[in-house]
N, C-alpha and C positions, 0 to 999 in steps of 0.2 A: 595244328589246329586248335588243339586244347591249349597250347603256351599261348596262342595270339588272343584266344579268349579271355585266358587268366589276366593278360597284359591289358585288354581293354577294361576288364573289369576292375583292375588296379588303378587304371587312369581315372575311371569315372568316380571310384571312391575317392581318390586324392582331389579331383575337382569338388565333389560335393563337400568334402572337409574345407576346401577352401573358401566356397561360398557361403559355409555355415559360419566360418571364422569371421569373414568379412562382414556379413550381416550382424554378428555378435559386436563387431568392432564399431559399427555405426551406430550402436544403441548406448546411451548414456544413462547412468544411475545417479539420479539426484536425491541426494539426502543430506540431513544435517548431521554434522560431526562437531562436536565440542568436547573439552578436556575439563574435568573437575577443577575448580579454582579460577577457571578462566573469566576475563572480565571484558564483555563485548559492548563498546560504546559508539553511539550513533548521534549525529545532527539531524534534526528534523526542522524542515522549513516550511511553513503552511501560509498561504497567502489567499485573501479571497476579497473579492468584490461583488456586492449586490446592488444592482439599480432595479427599483420597483415604481413603476408608474401606473397611478389608478387616478381615473377621472381629471386627467391633466396635471396632477401633482406627482412629482417625482421625489423620491428619496433614495439617497446613497447610502450605503454601509461599506466600510472598508475595515479589514483586519490582517493583523500580521503576527504571526508566531514564531519563534526560534526557541528550541529547546534541545536539550541534550539528555538522552535516555540511555539506560545501561543494563544489561543482562549479565548478573552474576552467576555463573555455573555451579550450582550445590551439588548437582550429583549426577553422574552418568553411569547407567545399569550396564550388566554384561550384553543386554539385547540391545543397547543403542539408546533407550529413552533417557532423555535428558530431562533433569529439574532445575529452573532458574528463578532467580528472583529479578521482579522488573521493577525498575525506578526511574524517575525523571529527576536529573540532579541539578537543572537548573532550567529556567524560563525567562524569554525577552518578549512580551506582548504587548500590543498596542491595538486599539480599536477606535474608529471614528465613525459618527452616524451625522449626516447632514444636520445642520441647526443645532448640535451640541458640541461641548467641548471633546478633544480627544482624551481617552481614557490610556494609560500606559502603567506597565509594570515590568521591573527588571529584578529578578530574585538575587542578582549580584550586587545591586547597587541602592535599591530603594527599601527603606524601613518601612515607609507608610504603604499598606497594600488597599488599593481600590477595591471598593465593594464587588466590584464585577469580577474581580481576579482572586478573592479571598479563598475560595475553595481549591482553586489551583494551586496558589501559593501554598497551602496547607499540605498538599501532597508532595512538594519537592523535597527530595531526600528521604523520603520514607519508601517502605518497601509496598507497592501497590497491589502487587499480586505475586504468588508463587505458583509457576506453571509446569506442569510436566507435559511432555510431548514426545510422541514417537519419531523415528528417524524421518519419517515422510511429512512431519508436520502437524500430524492430527493431535489436538489437545485430549490429552487422556484424563489431566485433572488440572483443575484451577482453583487455588484458594485466595478470594481477596481479602486484602489486609485494610484496605483504606474503605472507611465508609463515606462515601460522597463522591461528586464528579472529580474527575482527575482530568489531566491533559491528555486527551486523546488525539488531537491534531487531525480530527476528520476521518481516521480509517477505521475501519471495523474490525478486520483481522489483524491480531497481533503478530500471527504468524503465517508465512505464505504456506499454503498446501503444496505439497509435491506428490508426484504419481508414485505408486509403491514399486511399480516395476520398472526396469530400464526401458527408456523409450529413444525413438529416433527423432531426427528433425522433422517438425511439422505435426507431432504429436499432440492431442488435447487432451485435457482433464478438466473436470468441473468441480465447485464446491457450492453447496445451496446456502443460501443467505434469505432470512425472512425480514423484511422491513415493516414496521409499524407507521402508519400514517393516520391522520384524523380527516373524517369527511361527514360533514352534517351532524356534528356531535358524537360521531361515533369512532372506534378504533379499528382501523381495518388492516388485516394481514396482506402484505404482497409478496407474493414468491418470487425470488430472483436466484440467479446462479452465477456466480463467477467464473468465467471461461479462461483456460490459460493455454496457451500455444508456445510450445518451445521452437522460436522461431532460428535461432542458430547456435551453435557453440564455437568458439574461436579461443585458442591456447587455453582450454580449460574454464571459459567463462561463458556461462549459459545466459542467453538473452530469452526472456519469457514475456510474451504479450499478454496482458490481462484487459477483460473489457466485461461489463456487467450485462446480462441479458434478463430482461423483466418478462417472467412466465405467465404471471395473472394480466388479463387483458385491463387495459386501464381506460376509462372512458370519462374520466373527470378531470378538467383542468387544474382543480385544486389539489388533487393527488400528484398530478405531473409536477405541479410546482414544488412539492415537498421531497419529490424523488430525485430531481435533477442533480442535486448535491451528493448524492449516493451512488450514481452511475459512473463507476469508474472505467476509466480509460488510461492505462500505462504500461511500463516498462519495468521489469524487475531484471536485475544482474546478479546471477548466483554463480558464485565461486564454486565448481564441482569438487576440486581437490580438498579445499579446506572446509567445504560443506556449511556454507552460510551466505546469507543475501549481503551483499556488499553495497548495493544501491538500489532506490526504488523510486519512479517518478510517475505520478498522475496529474493530468491536466483536464481542467473543465471549462468549457466554452457553451453554455447551454442558455435556452431561452424557453420560458412556459408564457403563454398566451391565454387571456381569458379566465384567469383564476380567480379574479374578483370583478365579474362584469366584463363585459365585450371590450372596453376599452382599455383594460388593464394587460400589463406585460411585466415580466420580470427577468432580467440578464444576469446571469451567474459565471462569472470568470474566476478560475481558481487554480492553483497549484499546489501540489504535495510533494516534497522531496526529502527523503532520508538517505544518509550517506555514512556509512562505516568511517569513522575517524582515522586519519592516516596511519598512526600506530597500531591500529587494530586491522586494517584493511589488507595489508601484505602488497605483493606486486600486482595484483589484478585490480587493484582499488579504481573505481570509476572517478571520473572528473569530479572536481568540487561543484556543488550545485549552484545553479544560478538563483540570483535572490527574489525573481519575479517571473509570473507567466506572462506570455504576451498574447494578444488577440490575432487572430488569422491573419489580419492584415495591417497590424499595428507595426510601427516603427519598433529598433531595438531598444529595450527599456533600460532605465538607468537603475543601478544597483539599489539606490536610496528611495525609490519610488514605490508607492503602493499602486497595484495595478487598477485599472479603469476598465469596464467593460466596453466592447465596440457598441457605439450608439446605433440604433436601428433608423 
């Protein structure tokens, strides 16, 4: 009888250990991993079209920006904290507003810099910031070296935040973001948060869904019109083994109505894509980014086109 009891206890212990191992195996530790002296280079494409209609008058604004950025890893501490220098090494930008000539600048070709791009051009090749991050992406220290606007390409977070603990598929984590807007001559702070969801992991490549949640109640169309460009909805691809983001893509297809009277409307259509360059991305590199966003019902765009929002 005692022998049977010991056998049953042993089987239960083995089963419990197996279940614990399986549960641990289903969790994934997402953390940044870099080597001192490493150079991480990425291509960034940002396309946007805004169509504004007020009292029967329509104005369209189109912009296209392509840039290359680099992180030079300066130091990696024993605890995994990473210090890097952030640079933008080249830009190719153009902008067109209806009724005005197109403005363009390419840092590789153009000697003359249009006024609209003077500050962006001045930042090319310079150390914009030196940043220290924890393994989960928290910014511990940031020292800005460039005084003035730089090429941000529309994204607020320089580093995608990651969960501190190992997580399973479907796990969620959040990052608070405060957005400042103007309303009736006053600056108002809107509380939002980025919601991250680990959707899947295939061959060591994690797919993370990112969406913006607005926490402050919004009752003003003027504020809504300012917020729509900052409501992120996209996908981040993270290489777990190499410990880095290899691509991210965000799309916007938004509309604000009544921001300047009852007969006013604004359509905003945009895409942001960032992809690690092929010689830095390794075997898990994502596909090369497309060159334009498509409206929900639009035909497949041509690479040289600038996107237009769907007409209502």
